[in-house]
All heavy atoms as an XYZ file, in Angstrom:
1053
protein
N      27.311     79.959     95.913
C      28.684     80.070     96.466
C      28.643     79.368     97.867
O      29.629     78.717     98.205
C      29.029     81.500     96.593
C      30.419     81.720     97.154
S      31.559     81.153     95.867
C      33.011     81.898     96.384
N      27.526     79.566     98.485
C      27.434     78.964     99.855
C      27.452     77.409     99.769
O      27.978     76.750    100.649
C      26.107     79.412    100.495
C      26.290     79.475    101.971
C      25.062     80.235    102.545
N      25.195     79.968    103.969
C      24.548     80.502    104.811
N      23.626     81.394    104.481
N      24.638     80.251    106.069
N      26.780     76.823     98.746
C      26.804     75.410     98.607
C      28.192     74.857     98.377
O      28.588     73.774     98.788
N      29.009     75.665     97.659
C      30.401     75.240     97.440
C      31.230     75.196     98.726
O      31.958     74.193     98.934
C      31.047     76.262     96.440
C      32.557     75.909     96.185
C      32.875     74.880     95.394
C      33.532     76.705     96.770
C      34.217     74.578     95.170
C      34.841     76.398     96.558
C      35.160     75.309     95.751
N      30.986     76.133     99.614
C      31.676     76.115    100.925
C      31.284     74.880    101.717
O      32.129     74.291    102.339
C      31.338     77.324    101.722
O      31.791     78.519    101.000
N      29.994     74.520    101.722
C      29.533     73.364    102.499
C      30.083     72.073    101.912
O      30.409     71.123    102.592
C      28.001     73.310    102.505
C      27.408     74.258    103.379
C      26.449     75.183    102.986
C      27.782     74.425    104.761
C      25.924     76.193    103.777
C      27.249     75.348    105.574
C      26.312     76.238    105.118
N      30.299     72.038    100.612
C      30.915     70.806    100.021
C      32.357     70.723    100.183
O      32.919     69.630    100.309
C      30.546     70.816     98.462
N      33.033     71.833    100.295
C      34.493     71.885    100.479
C      34.868     71.380    101.903
O      35.859     70.642    102.063
C      35.017     73.308    100.309
C      36.479     73.473    100.363
C      37.170     72.706     99.289
C      36.872     74.961    100.156
N      34.112     71.714    102.856
C      34.385     71.309    104.243
C      34.437     69.798    104.453
O      35.439     69.296    104.989
C      33.320     71.969    105.218
C      33.746     72.192    106.579
C      35.012     73.040    106.709
C      32.591     72.832    107.392
N      33.462     69.041    104.021
C      33.577     67.566    104.103
C      34.826     67.041    103.295
O      35.422     66.067    103.760
C      32.277     67.006    103.585
C      31.326     68.127    103.631
C      32.162     69.393    103.507
N      35.097     67.560    102.220
C      36.219     67.107    101.426
C      37.540     67.298    102.132
O      38.416     66.390    102.186
C      36.256     67.824    100.030
N      37.678     68.422    102.834
C      38.890     68.666    103.548
C      39.012     67.727    104.813
O      40.051     67.215    105.104
C      38.980     70.140    104.047
C      39.272     71.185    102.990
C      39.108     72.579    103.610
C      40.655     70.973    102.511
N      37.842     67.455    105.464
C      37.818     66.549    106.586
C      38.257     65.170    106.174
O      38.968     64.473    106.798
C      36.478     66.547    107.245
N      37.745     64.742    105.006
C      38.052     63.386    104.493
C      39.559     63.284    104.195
O      40.172     62.269    104.548
C      37.246     63.188    103.172
C      37.542     61.872    102.485
C      37.123     60.661    102.981
C      38.470     61.895    101.402
C      37.522     59.477    102.291
C      38.862     60.734    100.815
C      38.336     59.527    101.291
N      40.090     64.326    103.581
C      41.514     64.289    103.270
C      42.422     64.226    104.540
O      43.397     63.545    104.605
C      41.954     65.476    102.439
C      41.398     65.381    101.025
S      41.647     66.885     99.965
C      43.443     67.128    100.128
N      41.940     64.901    105.611
C      42.748     64.977    106.837
C      42.769     63.613    107.604
O      43.753     63.210    108.146
C      42.252     66.039    107.715
C      42.645     67.458    107.174
S      41.913     68.793    108.236
C      42.385     68.374    109.828
N      41.574     62.922    107.547
C      41.460     61.748    108.415
C      41.580     60.406    107.668
O      41.980     59.481    108.214
C      40.137     61.752    109.140
C      40.086     62.939    110.127
C      39.297     63.971    109.892
C      40.829     62.918    111.277
C      39.206     65.031    110.813
C      40.737     63.956    112.153
C      40.013     64.986    111.961
N      41.297     60.392    106.349
C      41.298     59.152    105.582
C      42.523     59.032    104.785
O      43.085     57.982    104.629
C      40.013     59.083    104.786
C      40.036     57.786    103.919
C      38.795     59.050    105.667
N      42.955     60.104    104.174
C      44.127     60.015    103.353
C      45.365     59.661    104.049
O      45.467     59.895    105.242
C      44.369     61.446    102.657
N      46.200     58.859    103.435
C      47.443     58.411    104.141
C      48.262     59.616    104.597
O      48.403     60.552    103.836
C      48.183     57.562    103.132
C      47.577     57.877    101.773
C      46.213     58.413    102.062
N      48.773     59.504    105.750
C      49.568     60.600    106.328
C      51.024     60.303    106.048
O      51.463     59.168    106.282
C      49.250     60.810    107.793
C      47.829     61.200    108.023
C      47.625     61.580    109.432
O      48.558     61.499    110.290
N      46.408     61.926    109.752
N      51.745     61.336    105.749
C      53.190     61.215    105.554
C      53.797     61.796    106.801
O      53.426     62.787    107.303
C      53.514     62.037    104.394
O      54.848     62.393    104.389
N      54.788     61.065    107.307
C      55.542     61.548    108.448
C      56.970     61.816    108.013
O      57.685     60.891    107.746
C      55.482     60.587    109.546
C      54.085     60.429    110.099
C      54.055     59.758    111.460
O      55.035     59.444    111.958
N      52.853     59.571    111.946
N      57.343     63.041    107.949
C      58.700     63.364    107.569
C      59.529     63.660    108.769
O      59.076     64.245    109.749
C      58.725     64.629    106.631
N      60.744     63.199    108.742
C      61.669     63.465    109.795
C      62.704     64.321    109.317
O      63.316     64.036    108.212
C      62.240     62.214    110.397
C      61.252     61.421    111.212
C      61.939     60.218    111.837
O      62.931     59.735    111.338
N      61.429     59.801    112.998
N      63.022     65.308    109.978
C      64.120     66.269    109.557
C      65.144     66.234    110.698
O      64.869     66.478    111.807
C      63.585     67.699    109.321
C      64.765     68.622    109.001
C      62.539     67.750    108.314
N      66.395     65.987    110.216
C      67.461     65.915    111.228
C      68.717     66.651    110.672
O      68.927     66.569    109.489
N      69.386     67.346    111.526
C      70.588     68.028    111.069
C      71.720     67.504    111.945
O      71.666     67.551    113.155
C      70.440     69.550    111.243
C      71.758     70.242    110.907
C      69.299     70.052    110.434
N      72.690     66.935    111.291
C      73.848     66.442    112.053
C      75.054     67.285    111.663
O      75.343     67.538    110.556
N      75.831     67.594    112.689
C      77.077     68.376    112.444
C      78.216     67.656    113.193
O      78.213     67.682    114.440
C      76.856     69.828    112.908
C      77.964     70.719    112.592
C      78.181     70.833    111.076
C      77.586     72.153    113.138
N      79.078     67.070    112.524
C      80.170     66.364    113.130
C      81.435     66.822    112.418
O      81.870     66.229    111.449
C      80.017     64.841    112.994
C      81.022     64.117    113.724
O      81.801     64.662    114.506
N      81.039     62.772    113.553
N      82.008     67.846    112.926
C      83.229     68.452    112.317
C      84.474     67.758    112.769
O      85.391     67.569    111.966
C      83.232     69.983    112.561
C      81.982     70.565    111.885
C      84.502     70.536    112.066
C      81.905     72.030    111.979
N      84.570     67.452    114.049
C      85.845     66.876    114.502
C      86.916     67.850    114.692
O      86.658     69.069    114.722
N      88.130     67.376    114.858
C      89.263     68.334    115.214
C      89.672     69.016    113.928
O      89.463     68.577    112.813
C      90.391     67.388    115.694
C      90.060     66.075    115.091
C      88.556     66.039    114.986
N      90.258     70.228    114.094
C      90.765     70.991    112.997
C      91.885     70.277    112.288
O      92.685     69.488    112.928
C      91.321     72.328    113.460
N      92.081     70.423    111.027
C      93.155     69.769    110.267
C      94.490     70.273    110.797
O      94.629     71.479    111.158
C      92.990     70.143    108.816
C      91.563     70.661    108.736
C      91.187     71.193    110.099
N      95.440     69.420    110.880
C      96.842     69.820    111.286
C      97.626     70.070    110.021
O      97.986     69.153    109.317
C      97.468     68.696    112.129
C      98.900     69.062    112.555
C      96.675     68.368    113.341
N      97.778     71.377    109.750
C      98.468     71.758    108.558
C      99.551     72.824    108.952
O      99.350     73.679    109.758
C      97.497     72.440    107.592
S      96.166     71.341    107.021
N     100.735     72.803    108.285
C     101.816     73.665    108.690
C     101.577     75.163    108.500
O     102.076     75.948    109.267
C     102.963     73.195    107.803
C     102.341     72.553    106.641
C     101.075     71.906    107.128
N     100.734     75.508    107.521
C     100.499     76.955    107.236
C      99.007     77.309    107.280
O      98.608     78.256    106.715
C     101.088     77.385    105.894
C     102.476     76.880    105.751
C     102.820     75.862    104.823
C     103.563     77.385    106.522
C     104.074     75.481    104.651
C     104.829     76.914    106.328
C     105.063     75.941    105.464
O     106.319     75.504    105.373
N      98.223     76.456    107.948
C      96.772     76.670    108.003
C      96.101     75.928    106.905
O      96.723     75.302    106.036
N      94.800     75.940    106.951
C      93.993     75.253    105.949
C      92.917     76.161    105.368
O      92.581     77.168    105.975
C      93.314     74.003    106.635
C      92.735     74.393    107.986
C      91.398     74.921    108.091
C      93.483     74.167    109.105
C      90.949     75.230    109.332
C      92.965     74.546    110.353
C      91.695     75.070    110.471
O      91.201     75.397    111.703
N      92.521     75.910    104.168
C      91.548     76.707    103.491
C      90.294     76.830    104.387
O      89.933     75.918    105.066
C      91.224     76.256    102.113
C      92.306     76.299    101.135
C      92.864     75.189    100.569
C      92.859     77.519    100.791
C      93.869     75.235     99.673
C      93.860     77.639     99.827
C      94.422     76.467     99.272
O      95.396     76.504     98.426
N      89.600     78.005    104.308
C      88.504     78.278    105.155
C      87.155     77.683    104.649
O      86.165     77.977    105.241
C      88.366     79.692    105.489
C      88.089     80.608    104.248
C      89.388     81.220    103.608
O      90.216     80.439    103.195
O      89.474     82.428    103.562
N      87.171     76.881    103.625
C      85.963     76.307    103.136
C      86.206     74.812    102.897
O      87.340     74.318    102.668
C      85.403     77.002    101.938
C      86.457     77.211    100.818
O      87.547     76.683    100.945
O      86.151     77.825     99.868
N      85.090     73.997    102.887
C      85.216     72.599    102.703
C      85.841     72.243    101.340
O      85.542     72.891    100.401
C      83.754     72.034    102.801
O      83.753     70.644    102.759
N      86.665     71.273    101.296
C      86.946     70.171    102.255
C      88.134     70.546    103.205
O      88.719     69.683    103.743
C      87.358     69.078    101.397
C      87.970     69.660    100.170
C      87.241     71.029     99.959
N      88.468     71.829    103.438
C      89.447     72.270    104.380
C      90.806     71.667    104.172
O      91.501     71.226    105.046
C      89.023     71.943    105.861
C      87.571     72.607    106.114
C      86.517     71.786    106.173
C      87.436     73.913    106.254
C      85.272     72.367    106.480
C      86.210     74.504    106.486
C      85.116     73.735    106.584
O      83.913     74.267    106.811
N      91.252     71.636    102.884
C      92.571     71.174    102.525
C      93.544     72.130    103.051
O      93.368     73.324    103.369
C      92.722     71.063    101.030
C      91.905     69.997    100.359
O      91.641     68.980    101.022
O      91.434     70.172     99.213
N      94.828     71.588    103.313
C      95.884     72.398    103.783
C      96.272     73.508    102.705
O      96.333     73.277    101.557
C      97.142     71.562    104.035
S      96.911     70.393    105.423
N      96.417     74.696    103.207
C      96.773     75.812    102.385
C      98.303     75.929    102.305
O      98.984     75.613    103.222
C      96.224     77.126    102.976
N      98.833     76.339    101.182
C     100.280     76.435    101.073
C     100.870     77.644    101.735
O     100.157     78.629    102.054
C     100.493     76.541     99.496
C      99.209     77.197     99.021
C      98.069     76.768     99.925
N     102.190     77.608    101.945
C     102.846     78.749    102.491
C     102.584     79.974    101.634
O     102.647     79.921    100.386
C     104.360     78.476    102.476
C     105.214     79.575    102.829
C     105.429     79.912    104.195
C     105.819     80.417    101.915
C     106.204     81.045    104.622
C     106.590     81.533    102.287
C     106.777     81.828    103.610
O     107.543     82.863    103.993
N     102.170     81.102    102.274
C     101.990     82.351    101.542
C     100.495     82.651    101.398
O     100.124     83.768    100.959
N      99.636     81.662    101.629
C      98.176     81.969    101.513
C      97.705     82.906    102.627
O      96.984     83.852    102.312
C      97.314     80.635    101.507
C      95.861     80.853    101.420
C      95.319     81.298    100.213
C      95.024     80.696    102.514
C      93.946     81.460    100.150
C      93.702     80.882    102.412
C      93.111     81.280    101.233
O      91.778     81.510    101.128
N      98.028     82.644    103.845
C      97.653     83.441    104.960
C      98.694     84.454    105.377
O      99.905     84.168    105.401
C      97.326     82.591    106.212
C      95.990     81.834    106.033
C      95.990     80.508    105.736
C      94.809     82.490    106.182
C      94.791     79.792    105.689
C      93.604     81.782    106.066
C      93.565     80.504    105.813
O      92.387     79.762    105.686
N      98.276     85.648    105.750
C      99.197     86.612    106.283
C      99.506     86.392    107.742
O      98.909     85.535    108.400
N     100.446     87.184    108.288
C     100.853     86.902    109.635
C      99.822     87.093    110.760
O      99.923     86.563    111.806
C     102.000     87.943    109.826
C     101.781     88.962    108.820
C     101.134     88.284    107.656
N      98.765     87.895    110.461
C      97.747     88.084    111.469
C      96.885     86.826    111.764
O      96.188     86.838    112.800
C      96.858     89.347    111.139
C      96.056     89.135    109.886
C      96.791     89.653    108.665
O      96.882     90.885    108.449
O      97.285     88.881    107.890
N      97.066     85.765    110.956
C      96.325     84.608    111.164
C      97.022     83.610    112.067
O      96.615     82.552    112.371
C      96.151     83.857    109.771
C      95.205     84.526    108.909
C      95.528     85.602    108.020
C      93.771     84.318    108.769
N      94.345     85.925    107.352
C      93.298     85.157    107.776
C      92.907     83.414    109.396
C      91.933     85.153    107.403
C      91.550     83.409    108.996
C      91.139     84.261    107.970
N      98.216     84.002    112.610
C      98.997     83.233    113.461
C      99.211     83.946    114.799
O      99.487     85.098    114.854
C     100.336     82.827    112.792
C     100.176     82.081    111.505
C      99.915     82.810    110.339
C     100.196     80.741    111.507
C      99.708     82.083    109.112
C      99.993     80.013    110.308
C      99.770     80.656    109.088
N      99.186     83.092    115.862
C      99.533     83.577    117.205
C     100.730     82.833    117.705
O     100.586     81.601    118.020
C      98.358     83.442    118.108
C      98.513     84.051    119.469
O      99.502     84.770    119.713
O      97.702     83.722    120.355
N     101.871     83.494    117.830
C     103.107     82.779    118.186
C     103.376     81.575    117.268
O     103.773     80.524    117.754
C     103.097     82.382    119.627
C     103.178     83.563    120.587
O     103.852     84.522    120.305
N     102.414     83.500    121.660
N     103.085     81.669    116.008
C     103.400     80.667    115.057
C     102.310     79.616    114.934
O     102.440     78.683    114.111
N     101.259     79.678    115.679
C     100.158     78.774    115.701
C      99.012     79.382    114.906
O      98.491     80.448    115.246
C      99.745     78.322    117.124
C      98.570     77.391    117.049
C     100.890     77.760    117.855
N      98.504     78.625    113.938
C      97.357     79.139    113.118
C      96.122     79.263    114.021
O      95.779     78.401    114.808
C      97.145     78.106    111.971
C      96.039     78.465    111.011
C      96.191     79.671    110.313
C      94.948     77.663    110.849
C      95.129     79.999    109.372
C      93.971     78.036    109.922
C      94.039     79.144    109.178
N      95.412     80.335    113.924
C      94.202     80.628    114.774
C      92.983     79.930    114.269
O      91.927     79.992    114.881
C      93.973     82.127    114.979
C      93.616     82.744    113.659
C      95.182     82.769    115.700
C      93.116     84.249    113.887
N      93.047     79.271    113.132
C      91.887     78.547    112.604
C      91.166     79.316    111.527
O      91.424     80.486    111.264
N      90.257     78.676    110.851
C      89.437     79.177    109.809
C      88.142     78.353    109.740
O      88.176     77.219    110.196
C      90.154     79.202    108.466
N      87.120     78.892    109.125
C      85.907     78.148    109.026
C      85.343     77.773    110.392
O      85.366     78.578    111.355
N      84.851     76.535    110.629
C      84.252     76.153    111.853
C      85.264     76.078    113.067
O      84.787     75.998    114.159
C      83.653     74.804    111.644
C      84.297     74.295    110.328
C      84.808     75.500    109.597
N      86.509     76.077    112.730
C      87.529     76.071    113.806
C      88.188     77.380    114.103
O      89.205     77.457    114.783
C      88.637     75.043    113.456
C      88.103     73.665    113.199
C      87.777     72.773    114.129
C      87.876     73.055    111.972
N      87.343     71.600    113.524
C      87.367     71.782    112.211
C      87.996     73.523    110.636
C      87.058     70.895    111.174
C      87.702     72.620    109.649
C      87.234     71.363    109.903
N      87.594     78.476    113.645
C      88.153     79.773    113.880
C      88.141     80.134    115.331
O      87.163     79.986    116.030
C      87.322     80.816    113.123
C      87.863     82.240    113.252
C      89.038     82.621    112.791
C      87.095     83.224    113.949
C      89.563     83.920    112.973
C      87.569     84.486    114.171
C      88.863     84.793    113.623
N      89.337     80.626    115.843
C      89.457     80.929    117.249
C      89.956     82.357    117.489
O      90.518     82.651    118.526
C      90.493     79.956    117.944
C      90.052     78.555    117.863
N      88.923     78.085    118.578
C      90.517     77.491    117.219
C      88.785     76.774    118.327
N      89.756     76.377    117.492
N      89.716     83.232    116.581
C      90.136     84.612    116.733
C      88.994     85.440    117.195
O      87.859     85.007    117.445
N      89.229     86.790    117.287
C      88.235     87.745    117.799
C      87.051     87.829    116.801
O      87.178     87.594    115.578
C      88.984     89.040    117.868
C      90.232     88.880    117.218
C      90.481     87.354    117.039
N      85.903     88.191    117.316
C      84.668     88.237    116.484
C      84.815     89.196    115.343
O      84.318     88.957    114.214
C      83.571     88.648    117.336
C      82.243     88.655    116.719
C      81.097     88.900    117.641
N      79.820     88.642    116.929
C      78.706     88.991    117.426
N      78.611     89.705    118.521
N      77.627     88.719    116.748
N      85.535     90.368    115.526
C      85.601     91.351    114.434
C      86.951     91.180    113.664
O      87.457     92.102    113.021
C      85.544     92.736    114.958
C      86.595     93.064    116.039
O      87.222     92.139    116.491
O      86.796     94.189    116.373
N      87.527     89.934    113.634
C      88.805     89.685    112.972
C      88.674     89.901    111.516
O      87.760     89.512    110.850
C      89.201     88.244    113.299
C      90.458     87.814    112.602
C      91.661     88.145    113.039
C      90.382     87.144    111.357
C      92.854     87.807    112.382
C      91.547     86.766    110.683
C      92.763     87.035    111.215
N      89.784     90.482    110.954
C      89.984     90.601    109.481
C      91.432     90.285    109.214
O      92.323     90.913    109.820
C      89.662     92.065    109.002
C      88.329     92.466    109.232
N      87.971     93.326    110.213
C      87.130     92.083    108.642
C      86.666     93.556    110.185
N      86.099     92.771    109.250
N      91.661     89.327    108.332
C      93.027     89.021    108.040
C      93.270     88.925    106.525
O      92.406     88.548    105.769
N      94.441     89.234    106.111
C      94.867     89.194    104.689
C      95.136     87.802    104.237
O      95.707     86.990    104.974
C      96.042     90.081    104.460
C      95.819     91.514    104.655
N      95.902     92.071    105.933
C      95.447     92.465    103.855
C      95.641     93.392    105.804
N      95.367     93.558    104.543
N      94.731     87.489    102.988
C      95.110     86.244    102.360
C      95.593     86.661    100.988
O      95.374     87.741    100.498
C      93.911     85.269    102.178
C      92.847     85.882    101.330
C      93.318     84.900    103.561
C      91.986     84.845    100.599
N      96.282     85.734    100.349
C      96.689     85.898     98.959
C      95.993     84.774     98.107
O      96.464     83.673     98.079
C      98.193     85.767     98.767
C      98.650     86.093     97.370
O      97.836     86.066     96.421
O      99.886     86.374     97.160
N      94.901     85.141     97.480
C      94.028     84.112     96.847
C      94.709     83.572     95.547
O      94.154     82.661     94.962
C      92.637     84.623     96.536
C      92.564     85.695     95.440
O      93.525     85.974     94.744
N      91.373     86.337     95.317
N      95.900     84.071     95.140
C      96.666     83.420     94.083
C      97.099     82.054     94.448
O      97.430     81.289     93.600
C      97.861     84.278     93.744
C      97.549     85.602     93.145
N      97.695     86.790     93.872
C      97.011     85.946     91.968
C      97.304     87.844     93.103
N      96.885     87.326     91.941
N      97.083     81.736     95.725
C      97.445     80.397     96.266
C      96.244     79.471     96.405
O      96.289     78.508     97.126
C      98.179     80.515     97.624
C      99.575     81.113     97.429
C      99.774     82.429     97.715
C     100.626     80.349     96.979
C     101.041     83.051     97.551
C     101.895     80.917     96.812
C     102.112     82.232     97.104
N      95.209     79.757     95.727
C      94.020     78.826     95.701
C      94.036     78.099     94.360
O      94.289     78.614     93.323
C      92.705     79.635     95.811
C      92.513     80.167     97.190
C      91.122     80.766     97.364
N      90.161     79.718     97.212
C      89.537     79.156     98.316
N      89.793     79.584     99.519
N      88.666     78.169     98.212
N      93.754     76.815     94.417
C      93.657     75.957     93.179
C      92.587     76.495     92.318
O      92.761     76.472     91.046
C      93.397     74.542     93.498
C      94.621     73.912     94.223
C      94.783     72.448     93.704
N      95.806     71.784     94.456
C      97.047     71.683     94.077
N      97.406     72.137     92.897
N      97.987     71.004     94.769
N      91.466     76.968     92.793
C      90.408     77.486     91.954
C      90.663     78.845     91.313
O      89.953     79.376     90.586
C      89.057     77.566     92.700
C      89.034     78.356     93.979
O      90.117     78.715     94.459
O      88.006     78.634     94.454
N      91.859     79.427     91.720
C      92.353     80.668     91.097
C      93.567     80.384     90.216
O      94.292     81.282     89.921
C      92.695     81.748     92.216
C      91.462     82.302     92.779
N      91.136     83.658     92.538
C      90.557     81.864     93.600
C      90.017     83.946     93.155
N      89.675     82.836     93.839
N      93.860     79.080     89.989
C      94.965     78.697     89.055
C      96.236     78.259     89.736
O      97.182     77.869     89.019
N      96.313     78.268     91.076
C      97.565     77.812     91.693
C      97.795     76.392     91.446
O      96.971     75.496     91.558
C      97.501     78.113     93.213
C      98.719     77.597     93.920
C      99.912     78.310     93.826
C      98.708     76.492     94.788
C     101.019     77.921     94.508
C      99.877     76.093     95.451
C     101.018     76.800     95.339
O     102.176     76.405     95.971
N      99.016     76.056     90.960
C      99.365     74.671     90.707
C     100.683     74.267     91.386
O     101.334     73.190     91.060
C      99.614     74.475     89.138
C      98.387     74.735     88.346
C      97.311     73.636     88.506
N      96.119     73.926     87.813
C      94.982     74.333     88.385
N      94.961     74.501     89.630
N      93.980     74.567     87.638
N     101.052     75.015     92.411
C     102.334     74.745     93.086
C     102.213     73.702     94.148
O     101.210     72.948     94.300
N     103.254     73.619     94.995
C     103.352     72.643     96.086
C     102.293     72.855     97.158
O     102.042     74.022     97.536
C     104.710     72.731     96.665
C     104.946     71.720     97.628
C     106.392     71.777     98.247
O     107.275     72.378     97.602
O     106.661     71.346     99.391
N     101.670     71.741     97.528
C     100.618     71.830     98.557
C     101.101     70.962     99.723
O     101.545     69.800     99.551
C      99.343     71.278     98.022
C      98.688     72.074     96.906
S      98.178     73.698     97.379
C      96.671     73.307     98.207
N     101.042     71.488    100.916
C     101.400     70.624    102.038
C     100.233     69.634    102.358
O      99.122     69.806    101.904
C     101.547     71.675    103.171
C     100.612     72.776    102.809
C     100.638     72.834    101.325
N     100.587     68.623    103.106
C      99.675     67.577    103.510
C      99.374     67.723    104.975
O     100.127     68.267    105.786
C     100.257     66.209    103.159
C     100.526     66.005    101.725
N      99.571     65.796    100.794
C     101.714     66.047    101.057
C     100.118     65.656     99.579
N     101.455     65.845     99.774
N      98.270     67.174    105.401
C      97.817     67.148    106.809
C      98.974     66.427    107.626
O      99.425     65.382    107.159
C      96.535     66.530    107.047
C      95.381     67.254    106.432
C      94.090     66.528    106.513
N      93.058     67.340    105.717
C      91.973     67.742    106.232
N      91.606     67.544    107.519
N      91.115     68.380    105.522
N      99.349     67.070    108.688
C     100.402     66.476    109.487
C     101.820     66.865    109.187
O     102.702     66.607    109.924
N     102.001     67.498    108.015
C     103.341     67.998    107.659
C     103.792     69.151    108.646
O     102.984     69.819    109.304
C     103.386     68.642    106.274
C     103.332     67.624    105.147
O     103.410     66.448    105.429
O     103.256     68.068    103.965
N     105.083     69.229    108.762
C     105.663     70.305    109.622
C     106.136     71.455    108.712
O     106.598     71.203    107.631
C     106.829     69.759    110.494
C     106.286     68.753    111.449
N     105.630     69.091    112.587
C     106.417     67.393    111.425
C     105.327     67.971    113.275
N     105.795     66.914    112.629
N     106.080     72.635    109.227
C     106.435     73.787    108.474
C     107.970     73.820    108.251
O     108.756     73.438    109.177
C     106.054     75.019    109.252
N     108.398     74.059    107.004
C     109.812     74.150    106.720
C     110.265     75.595    106.647
O     111.401     75.904    106.365
C     110.149     73.405    105.474
C     109.398     73.937    104.203
O     108.602     74.822    104.338
O     109.705     73.383    103.146
N     109.375     76.515    106.874
C     109.643     77.982    106.882
C     108.636     78.674    107.757
O     107.487     78.207    107.910
C     109.739     78.605    105.533
C     108.641     78.185    104.630
C     108.913     78.522    103.185
N     108.463     77.303    102.442
C     108.230     77.333    101.111
N     108.422     78.423    100.406
N     107.919     76.268    100.546
N     109.035     79.741    108.331
C     108.117     80.541    109.200
C     107.436     81.649    108.305
O     107.942     82.058    107.279
C     108.839     81.167    110.344
C     109.479     80.093    111.281
N     108.667     79.381    112.120
C     110.739     79.656    111.384
C     109.405     78.543    112.729
N     110.693     78.726    112.383
N     106.346     82.115    108.809
C     105.575     83.182    108.091
C     106.441     84.478    108.056
O     106.980     84.905    109.104
C     104.234     83.432    108.777
C     103.367     82.178    108.827
C     103.498     84.610    108.075
C     103.161     81.512    107.472
N     106.674     84.934    106.892
C     107.502     86.125    106.691
C     106.588     87.346    106.635
O     106.087     87.646    105.532
C     108.321     85.945    105.419
C     109.276     87.106    105.151
O     109.335     88.067    105.990
O     110.035     87.078    104.146
N     106.409     88.052    107.707
C     105.457     89.157    107.791
C     105.881     90.355    106.896
O     105.123     91.056    106.262
C     105.288     89.670    109.180
N     107.159     90.538    106.743
C     107.636     91.719    105.977
C     107.435     91.580    104.460
O     107.308     92.538    103.770
C     109.120     91.901    106.227
C     109.437     92.402    107.602
C     110.910     92.648    107.800
O     111.743     91.838    107.308
N     111.258     93.743    108.399
N     107.380     90.359    103.986
C     107.331     90.146    102.547
C     105.926     89.563    102.061
O     105.778     89.271    100.887
C     108.437     89.185    102.105
C     109.817     89.779    102.256
N     110.584     89.450    103.341
C     110.486     90.751    101.612
C     111.690     90.176    103.272
N     111.590     90.981    102.251
N     104.993     89.507    103.053
C     103.663     88.993    102.642
C     102.858     90.078    101.928
O     102.859     91.214    102.413
C     102.901     88.538    103.854
C     101.546     88.014    103.520
C     101.352     86.777    103.001
C     100.437     88.896    103.651
C      99.987     86.342    102.640
C      99.164     88.410    103.318
C      98.991     87.146    102.851
N     102.256     89.712    100.796
C     101.443     90.673    100.100
C     100.107     90.056     99.844
O      99.980     89.306     98.760
C     102.091     91.115     98.788
C     103.489     91.717     98.977
N     103.534     93.026     99.527
C     104.733     91.299     98.689
C     104.856     93.397     99.552
N     105.578     92.304     99.120
N      99.123     90.217    100.632
C      97.809     89.755    100.405
C      96.993     90.546     99.450
O      97.310     91.706     99.274
N      96.005     89.956     98.800
C      95.207     90.730     97.862
C      93.776     90.721     98.257
O      92.911     91.218     97.547
C      95.434     90.140     96.425
C      95.006     88.751     96.292
O      94.717     88.020     97.220
N      94.899     88.257     95.017
N      93.370     90.025     99.365
C      92.015     90.084     99.876
C      92.052     90.080    101.342
O      93.059     89.693    102.002
C      91.166     88.850     99.393
C      90.717     88.948     98.036
C      89.801     87.716     97.671
O      89.381     86.973     98.566
O      89.441     87.668     96.516
N      90.973     90.563    101.953
C      90.847     90.538    103.423
C      89.643     89.647    103.722
O      88.572     89.832    103.095
C      90.668     91.966    104.010
C      90.354     91.932    105.465
C      91.775     92.826    103.673
N      89.847     88.718    104.611
C      88.789     87.753    104.966
C      88.492     87.810    106.446
O      89.381     88.139    107.237
C      89.151     86.308    104.623
C      88.976     86.021    103.160
N      88.866     84.759    102.669
C      89.027     86.790    102.052
C      88.747     84.724    101.337
N      88.835     86.017    100.956
N      87.248     87.393    106.852
C      87.067     87.175    108.232
C      87.479     85.704    108.519
O      87.958     85.017    107.646
C      85.624     87.412    108.660
C      84.619     86.472    108.025
O      85.060     85.450    107.365
O      83.430     86.648    108.212
N      87.280     85.250    109.680
C      87.737     83.841    109.967
C      86.916     82.788    109.380
O      87.219     81.596    109.547
N      85.794     83.121    108.776
C      84.860     82.078    108.291
C      84.794     82.039    106.711
O      83.916     81.490    106.205
C      83.534     82.319    108.846
C      83.457     82.294    110.337
N      83.596     81.182    111.052
C      83.478     83.369    111.255
C      83.655     81.468    112.402
N      83.523     82.774    112.464
N      85.797     82.682    106.081
C      85.912     82.577    104.597
C      85.184     83.673    103.868
O      85.103     83.603    102.660
N      84.586     84.663    104.528
C      83.917     85.692    103.851
C      84.867     86.826    103.490
O      85.599     87.343    104.319
C      82.775     86.257    104.755
C      81.902     85.211    105.235
N      81.842     84.795    106.511
C      80.896     84.496    104.523
C      80.912     83.871    106.587
N      80.350     83.643    105.434
N      84.917     87.192    102.200
C      85.744     88.340    101.821
C      85.135     89.580    102.304
O      83.930     89.794    102.350
C      85.834     88.328    100.253
N      86.009     90.476    102.805
C      85.500     91.741    103.395
C      85.727     92.852    102.287
O      86.666     92.818    101.530
C      86.346     92.127    104.604
C      86.431     90.949    105.637
S      84.885     90.371    106.183
C      84.255     91.699    107.100
N      84.833     93.809    102.307
C      84.891     94.899    101.363
C      85.930     95.886    101.612
O      86.522     96.519    100.836
C      83.544     95.592    101.179
C      82.496     94.694    100.536
O      82.814     93.842     99.690
N      81.234     94.905    100.841
N      86.186     96.071    102.975
C      87.142     97.036    103.491
C      88.566     96.479    103.327
O      88.926     95.589    104.112
C      86.829     97.394    104.904
C      87.665     98.496    105.448
O      88.546     98.977    104.684
O      87.526     98.884    106.546
N      89.357     96.962    102.408
C      90.710     96.448    102.198
C      91.747     97.282    102.876
O      92.904     97.166    102.585
C      90.942     96.302    100.689
C      90.013     95.298    100.092
C      90.202     95.245     98.615
N      89.144     94.443     98.017
C      89.252     93.169     97.550
N      90.411     92.615     97.685
N      88.299     92.557     97.097
N      91.310     98.101    103.780
C      92.300     99.010    104.498
C      92.990     98.268    105.642
O      93.966     98.730    106.156
C      91.621    100.238    105.091
C      91.074    101.122    104.008
C      90.265    102.272    104.657
N      89.121    101.731    105.233
C      88.334    102.309    106.134
N      88.637    103.504    106.541
N      87.263    101.756    106.595
N      92.459     97.137    106.065
C      93.083     96.384    107.236
C      94.395     95.751    106.857
O      94.607     95.158    105.929
C      92.113     95.316    107.682
C      90.857     95.881    108.285
N      89.696     96.087    107.619
C      90.711     96.310    109.578
C      88.771     96.589    108.478
N      89.375     96.763    109.637
């Protein structure tokens, strides 16, 4: 067993100094840019398309201005806001979608909004639906 250990040591030294060395570079770039300009806010996950009227509840707006979602979220750390996920394309919504730069043709109607999920500002669904 001892002879094996002595033979292993030179083999490791050979591999370290003679074998071609690979130099890997790892870089992380994050270039988000400005938040999308959407009349009723934008979905909280990439590609951050504009969300239709009715997706976000009134707590997502401050004096009519969307507080952001995803990387552009500007609300309090413990924020929880209602959404209606029926207005997501991946949940079957096929209705009208606003485009970036469009202006709102209606204001958020707090009395008639009925959300079915509670999210934080970064797109995570919250288990506590009492908010």
